[in-house]
C-alpha positions in Angstrom: 46.2 -71.9 17.6 44.0 -69.3 16.0 45.4 -65.9 15.3 43.7 -62.9 17.0 42.8 -60.1 14.6 43.5 -56.6 15.7 40.4 -54.4 15.7 39.9 -52.1 12.7 40.7 -48.5 13.4 38.0 -46.0 12.3 39.3 -43.6 9.8 38.3 -40.1 10.5 37.8 -37.9 7.4 40.4 -35.2 7.1 38.8 -31.7 7.5 39.4 -29.4 4.6 41.9 -26.6 5.0 40.7 -23.4 6.7 40.6 -21.3 3.5 38.3 -23.9 1.9 36.0 -23.8 5.0 35.9 -20.1 4.9 35.0 -20.0 1.2 32.3 -22.6 1.7 30.8 -20.6 4.6 30.9 -17.5 2.5 29.1 -19.1 -0.4 26.4 -20.5 2.0 25.8 -17.1 3.5 26.0 -15.2 0.2 22.3 -15.5 -0.8 21.2 -14.2 2.7 23.7 -11.4 2.5 22.6 -10.5 -1.0 18.9 -10.4 0.1 19.8 -8.2 3.1 21.7 -5.9 0.8 18.8 -5.6 -1.6 16.4 -4.8 1.3 18.8 -2.3 2.7 19.1 -0.5 -0.6 15.3 -0.4 -1.0 14.8 1.0 2.4 17.7 3.5 2.5 17.7 4.8 -1.1 14.4 6.8 -0.8 15.7 8.5 2.4 19.0 9.4 0.7 17.2 10.7 -2.4 14.8 12.7 -0.3 17.7 14.3 1.7 19.7 15.2 -1.4 16.6 16.5 -3.2 15.9 18.9 -0.3 19.2 20.7 -1.2 18.4 21.2 -4.9 17.3 24.5 -6.5 14.3 25.0 -8.6 16.4 25.0 -11.7 17.9 21.6 -10.9 14.5 20.1 -10.6 13.4 21.4 -14.0 16.5 21.0 -16.1 18.3 18.0 -14.6 17.2 14.3 -14.1 15.6 13.5 -10.8 18.5 11.2 -9.8 21.1 13.9 -10.3 23.1 15.2 -7.3 22.7 18.8 -6.1 25.4 21.1 -7.4 25.5 22.9 -4.0 23.7 22.7 -0.7 20.7 25.0 -0.9 20.1 25.6 2.9 17.6 28.3 2.0 15.1 25.6 1.2 14.9 24.7 4.9 14.6 28.4 5.9 11.8 28.9 3.3 10.0 25.8 4.5 10.1 27.0 8.1 9.0 30.6 7.4 7.0 30.8 4.2 5.8 27.2 4.4 4.7 27.6 8.1 6.2 24.1 8.9 7.2 25.4 12.3 3.6 26.2 13.1 2.4 22.8 11.9 5.0 21.0 14.0 3.9 23.0 17.1 0.3 22.1 16.4 1.2 18.4 16.1 3.0 18.5 19.4 0.1 20.3 21.1 -2.3 17.6 19.8 -0.1 14.6 20.3 1.3 15.2 23.8 -2.0 15.4 25.8 -3.5 12.6 23.7 -0.6 10.3 24.3 -0.6 11.1 28.1 -4.3 10.3 28.4 -3.9 7.1 26.4 -1.0 5.8 28.6 -2.6 6.8 31.9 -6.0 5.5 31.1 -4.8 2.5 29.1 -2.3 1.2 31.7 -4.8 1.7 34.5 -7.6 -0.1 32.6 -5.3 -3.0 31.7 -4.4 -3.4 35.3 -8.0 -3.3 36.4 -9.2 -5.7 33.8 -6.4 -8.3 34.2 -5.2 -8.1 37.9 -8.3 -7.1 39.8 -11.2 -9.6 40.2 -14.7 -8.1 39.6 -17.8 -9.1 37.9 -18.1 -8.2 34.2 -14.5 -7.5 33.5 -14.5 -10.0 30.6 -17.4 -8.1 29.0 -15.6 -4.8 29.4 -12.5 -6.2 27.7 -14.6 -7.4 24.8 -16.1 -3.9 24.4 -12.5 -2.5 24.2 -11.7 -5.2 21.6 -14.7 -4.2 19.6 -13.3 -0.7 19.4 -10.3 -2.0 17.5 -12.6 -3.4 14.8 -14.5 -0.2 14.1 -13.1 1.6 11.1 -12.2 5.2 11.8 -14.0 6.5 8.7 -17.3 5.5 10.2 -17.1 7.7 13.2 -15.8 10.9 11.6 -19.1 12.4 10.5 -21.0 11.8 13.8 -18.0 13.1 15.7 -17.8 16.2 13.5 -21.4 16.9 14.1 -21.0 16.5 17.9 -17.9 18.7 18.0 -19.7 21.4 16.0 -22.7 21.5 18.3 -20.4 21.7 21.3 -18.4 24.6 19.7 -15.1 22.7 19.7 -14.3 22.9 16.0 -12.1 26.0 16.3 -9.6 24.3 18.6 -7.4 21.2 18.9 -9.7 19.5 21.3 -11.5 17.5 18.6 -8.1 16.0 17.7 -7.1 15.3 21.3 -10.5 13.6 22.1 -10.5 11.6 19.0 -6.9 10.4 19.2 -7.5 9.4 22.8 -10.7 7.5 22.1 -9.2 5.7 19.0 -5.9 4.8 20.8 -7.4 3.4 24.0 -8.8 0.1 22.7 -5.4 -1.2 21.4 -3.6 0.2 24.4 -5.9 -1.5 26.9 -5.7 -4.8 25.0 -1.9 -4.8 24.9 -1.5 -3.7 28.5 -3.9 -6.4 29.7 -1.8 -8.9 27.8 1.4 -7.7 29.5 -0.3 -7.7 33.0 -1.5 -11.3 32.3 2.2 -12.4 32.1 2.9 -11.2 35.6 2.5 -14.1 38.2 -0.6 -13.4 40.2 1.3 -14.5 43.4 3.1 -11.2 43.3 0.0 -9.2 43.8 -1.4 -11.7 46.3 1.7 -11.3 48.4 1.4 -7.6 48.2 -2.3 -7.8 49.4 -1.3 -10.0 52.3 1.3 -7.4 53.3 -1.5 -4.8 53.4 -0.8 -3.0 50.1 -3.8 -1.2 48.7 -4.8 -1.5 45.0 -3.3 1.9 44.2 -0.1 0.9 46.0 0.1 -2.4 44.2 -0.4 -0.7 40.9 2.2 2.1 41.5 4.9 0.1 43.3 4.5 -3.3 41.7 2.4 -3.4 38.5 3.7 -0.3 36.7 7.5 -0.9 37.3 7.1 -4.5 36.0 5.6 -3.3 32.7 7.5 -0.1 32.2 9.3 -1.3 29.1 5.9 -2.4 27.7 4.4 1.0 28.5 7.4 2.6 26.7 6.8 0.4 23.6 3.0 1.0 23.5 3.6 4.8 24.0 6.0 4.9 21.0 3.6 2.9 18.8 0.7 5.2 19.6 3.0 8.2 19.1 3.8 7.2 15.5 0.1 6.4 14.8 -1.1 9.8 16.0 1.8 11.8 14.6 1.4 10.3 11.1 -2.4 10.7 11.1 -3.9 12.6 8.2 -7.6 11.6 8.0 -8.6 12.8 11.4 -6.5 15.9 11.3 -7.8 16.8 7.9 -11.4 16.4 9.0 -11.3 18.4 12.2 -8.9 21.3 11.3 -10.6 24.0 9.5 -8.0 26.8 9.4 -4.3 27.2 8.7 -3.5 28.0 12.4 -4.8 24.6 13.4 -3.2 22.4 10.8 -0.9 19.6 12.0 2.3 18.7 10.1 0.7 16.0 7.9 -2.1 18.3 6.8 0.4 21.1 6.3 2.5 19.0 4.0 -0.6 18.0 2.0 -1.3 21.7 1.4 2.3 22.8 1.1 2.3 23.1 -2.7 -0.2 26.0 -2.6 2.1 28.2 -0.6 4.3 29.1 -3.5 1.8 29.1 -6.5 3.8 26.6 -8.6 5.2 23.5 -6.9 8.5 24.4 -5.3 10.0 21.0 -4.6 13.1 22.1 -2.8 11.2 23.6 0.3 8.6 20.8 0.0 11.3 18.1 0.4 13.0 20.1 3.1 9.7 20.2 5.1 9.3 16.4 4.6 12.9 15.8 5.8 12.2 17.8 9.0 9.3 15.4 9.7 10.8 12.1 8.5 14.3 12.4 9.9 13.0 13.8 13.2 10.8 10.6 13.7 13.7 8.5 12.5 16.0 10.0 15.1 13.5 9.4 17.9 13.2 5.7 16.8 17.0 5.2 16.7 17.4 6.7 20.2 14.7 4.6 21.7 15.2 1.4 19.7 16.7 -0.6 22.6 13.8 0.3 24.9 11.3 -0.8 22.1 13.1 -4.1 21.7 13.1 -4.7 25.4 9.4 -4.1 25.6 8.6 -6.4 22.7 10.9 -9.2 23.7 10.8 -9.1 27.5 7.2 -8.0 28.1 5.9 -7.6 31.6 8.0 -10.4 33.1 11.3 -8.7 32.3 10.0 -5.2 32.7 
């Protein structure tokens, strides 16, 4: 009578204690965390240094190392930048140039993207290629012809050259991006609206635009930063102190005081940089929603 052997039991490895697992996980994540810390320092340190430098006096810039902390908060730098440096005037000019340009870019760009991607008409592919060609044209090539045209039209003594140029240069990218977002919307949505008797304008206002509102928000903010931070176009078409935007004003800020007065200069830069940073932080979630969700989740 043969003996029956019992089946061998599989031996499971004993997991290491919890402290050992935590230490191993910490060591695996350490290089990534170190890299994130280095990137964070590289990004944040210039902002901190800029903010602290805006509170230094002229003597501290001359006699002490550039990395030293201010002995006291010289709030007078901000007052001097606002009054003597005319930073308030430059900020107002930037708002007056950016606001109408951005409004025209959004209204025309969203409507053009809807017409090129949703509506069916002959030649829409060619028109979209023309807009794409506008993205490839360097801005430096059009400045001289535009300046000549604005001069002959008598527009050089106003902000209209900036508004027209910003709108024309911002439309190609906006139209391309909005056409991409509208392409993501199922066409059956608009076909159902047409069957129900909706006009083109009604379909655009009630269906198309609400579905891409996050995308519109993202495109608008991207264009806002492009226009606000522009220096080349503003420097070309502003020929007086009363028309300078904030970027041109910062470029010519040193001459306001004879010698370079870094305290008010850094204070003026802080007003510009931290204002834009605050706008981005407030609207960050909407930007991420537009980039990640696109038109389908709009």
